[in-house]
N, C-alpha and C positions, 0 to 999 in steps of 0.2 A: 504494500500500500504506500502510495506517495502522498505526503501531506505538505502543503505549503503553509507558511505562517506570515502574517502581516501585523505590524504594530504601529501605533501612533499615527493613524490616518488623519485625525483631526479635521474631518469634513472636507478634505482636499480631494474632490471628485476627479479632477484631471489626473492627478498622481495615482489615485486608486485605479483608474481605468488603464493607465500604462502598466501598472503592476499586474493587473488582471490579464492583460494581453500576454505578458510573459508567463504567467501561471497557466494560461490556456495552452500555450505552446509546450509547456513542460508535462502536460497530460497528468495532472494530479487528481487524486481521488477525493480529497477533502481539504478544507481550508480552516485554519485556526486564526481568529482575529483577536490579538492580545491587547485589547483595550484602547481607550481614547479614540473612539470612532466619531462621535457626533459633535464634539466641541470644535467648531471651526466654521468656515464660510458657507458650506453647502451640506448641512447635517442631514436634512430630509432626503436629499437626492443620494447622498452617500450610503445611508442605511438602506434605501430602496434598492440600490444597485447590488449591495451585498445579499439582500434577501431574495433577489431575483436570480441568483446564480444557480446553474443546473447541477450543483454538487453540494454535499453537506457542508454547512458553515457553522463552526462552533465559536461562540463569543466568550471572552473573558472580560469582565467589566473593569475598566481603568478608572483612575481617580477622577478624570474629567467627566467620564460617563456617569459616575456616581453623583457628582455635583449637579449635573444637568437633571438627572432623575429626581434628586432631592428638591431642586427648584420647582420642577413640574408637580411634585407632590405637596408643595407649599411649605417645605421645611426651610427655615431661614439659613442663609449661608453663614459659615463661621463655625 
């Protein structure tokens, strides 16, 4: 089984798309995303891109992801 890993995407969709092109050429079976996906310029599009992939994607929540989730849940920062 071939597994690719990406970290610290920070909502950078163009960079993610470039990395995914390389991953597609490597013919991997699964992707691990090691946190900090959504804090950045294109969070919605970045997450949608990852969720639409035709392979299993496993997420590890990063500190920036936790902070975004807490804000969405109404938990004050700090």
